N, C-alpha and C positions, 0 to 999 in steps of 0.2 A: 523264641526259638522252638521249633518243632523237630522232634527226632523221629526218623523213619527207619524201619527195618523191613527186610524181605523175609517172608515166611518160607518154610521148608519147600524146596523145589517140587517134591512129589505132591504137594497140596495144590500146586498151581501158582500162577503169578499174582500173589496177593501182597498188599502192603499193610504193615502194622505201624501205627504211629502213636506218639504221645507228646504232651506238653512238657517243657523243661521245668516248669514251676506252676504254682496255683493260678497265677495270672494268665499263663498260656492255656491252662485247663479251662479257664473261664471263656477264652476266645474260641476254643474248640467246641465247647458246649453251645456257644452262640451261633457259630458258623458251620456246624455239622451238616452232613448230607443225609438224605433218607436211606442211602445204602450203607451207612456207618453203623457198626455195632460197638457199644461201649462196654469196657471191662473195668472192674474195680474189686479190690479185696473187701470182703464183707465185714462191716462193723469196725474196721480199723483204717487208719490213713494209708493211702497208697497213690501211686500215679494213676492218671486216667488214661487207659490204653484203648485205642480204637482199631478196629479192623474194617477196612473198606471192601465191601462185597462187590461182586460184579452183577451186571444186569442179568436178571433171571434167578439170582441166588436169593435165599432167605435165611433167616437166623436158624431155622430148623434143618438146613442142608449143609451147615458148616461141618467139615470133616473133623474127626477126632484129633488128627495131627495138627490141624490149624487151630483148634481150640486149645490144644496143649501148648503151642507156641505162645499164644496170647496170655494164657493163664500163668505160665512160667515167667513171662516178662513182667506182668503186673505184680506177681508175688515178689520178684526180685527187687522191684522198685517200691517196696513197702518196708519201712524200718522195722515195724513189728512183725508183719507177715513173713518177711524173709527169714526170721529166726524161728518160725513156728512150723510144725508139721500138720498135715490135715487141715490146710487153710481153705476156707470157702471163698470162691471167686464168683461174684455175681456179674451177669452180663445181660444186656437188653438192647433193643434197637434205639438209635439216637432219638428217634421221634417219640420215644416213650419217656425221655428225660424231662423232668419238670423243674423249672427254675422260677422262684418268686423273689421279690425284692428283699424280703426279710432274711434270706439265706446268706451265709458267709461266702466269700470269694472261693470258687471252686466246689462249693457244695451243691448237690442236686438231690431231687426226689424223683418220684415216678408218677406218671399219670395213671398207670394201671399196674399195681404190684404183681398181678397175676401173670404179666408178660415178662417178668424177670426170671431168668434161668440161673441155676446154681451149679457150679462145678467144683468139686473138692480136689485140691492139689495135695498129694500125700507128702511130697518133699521137693526140695530144689534139685533140678537136674542141670548140672553145669554144662553137660554136652550140648543141650539145647540152647542155653544162654550164650555159650561161646560161639555157636554157629550164628545166632542172631546178631551178636555184637560185631561180628565180622562184616555185616552188611549195613551197619549203622551209618546214617547220613544225617547231618544237621542242616536245616534250611530255615529261612525266614519267609514263609509264603504269604501272599496276600490272600488271607482266608476269605475275606469279603468278596474279592474278585472271583475266587474259585466258586463260591456259592452262587454268585450272580450268574456266572457262566453256566453252572449246572442247572439253575432255574430256567435260564433262557433255552437251554437244550431240551429240557423237559417240556416247556411250553411249546416249542417248535414241533416236538414229536407228537404231542397231543393234538396240535392243530392239523398235522398231517394225517393222524389217525381219524380225526373228525371229517376231514376232507374225503378220505377213502371210504368212510362209513356212508357219507351222503352220496358218493358216487355209486356204491353198491346198492343203496336203497333206490336210487333213480333207475339203475339197470333193472332191478327187481320190479319196480313199478311199471316200466315200459314192457317188460316181459309179461306181466299179468294183464296189461291192457291188450297186448297182442294175442294172448290166449283167449281173452274175452271176445275179441273180434273174430277169432277163428271159430269159437263155439257158436257165436251169433250167426256166422256165415253157414255153418253146418246145419243150424236150426232152420235156416231158410231153404236148405236143399233137401229136407226130408221128403219122402215120397208123397205123403198126404197133402203137402203144401205145394207140390209141383203140378203144373198144368200140362197134360199130355196133348199130343196132336189130335187124338180122337175127341178129347173134351172140347178142344177149340172148335173142331168141326161141328160137334153137336150144338155148340153155342152159336153156330151160324157165322163164324169168323174164319177166314182163311189165314194161313201163316203169314201171308203178305200183309193182311190187315193188322195182325198182331204186331208185326215188325214196325208197321207204320205208326202204331200207337206209341212206340218207344222213341220215335223220331221227333 
C-alpha cells in the first residue's frame, strides 16, 4: 500500500507519497524515479517520504512551503521524531540512495553524502498535517510498470532529441557547404582573374572564338 498526499495548492500540483510499512519502503527504493526526492528523519526511525518533482525542477528549486509539507509529514510518521522538537530531516534525490545486500529491509545509504540536504523542523504543525491528511489516498500501484513506462518515455525523448540534433547538424553542414561554394564562386569572379574583351582582342581571339571554345 502506498499513501499519497497533495501538497499545498500555492506550491503547485505536487504529489507527496510514502510506503505504509518497511516492505513498501523497500519497493519504493527499488522502483523510484529520477525526479523523486527522498525524505527521512535523521538518525531515528521514520517513514520514507517522497516528493515527485516535475520536469525542469531540481532539488535546489523546491519551495520552502513544499519542503515544509514534506518535513512535517515525515516527522509526524516517526515514533521518536514526532515527540521531539528541532528534529533534523534529511533529503536527497532518489538517484543518490544506495542499497546493498547487507542492509536491512527499508535501510538505505548514500552514494554521495555531500548531496544530502538537512532541514530542521522546530515543532509539529497540526494545521499543515490536517490539510495534508484531508488529501490522503491509499493505492496499490504497479511500481515496476510505472518505472518501465517512465524509462520508455525517457528513452523516446532522448531518441527524438538525438534525431533533432542530427537534423540540425545536417542543416548546418549543408549551409557551410553552400557558403563554401559561394566563396569559391566569388573567388573566380575577382577582377584579376577575369578576362576582358580587350585582353581577348589582344590575344588575337574574337568573342565568337571564345564562345566557340566553350561549346
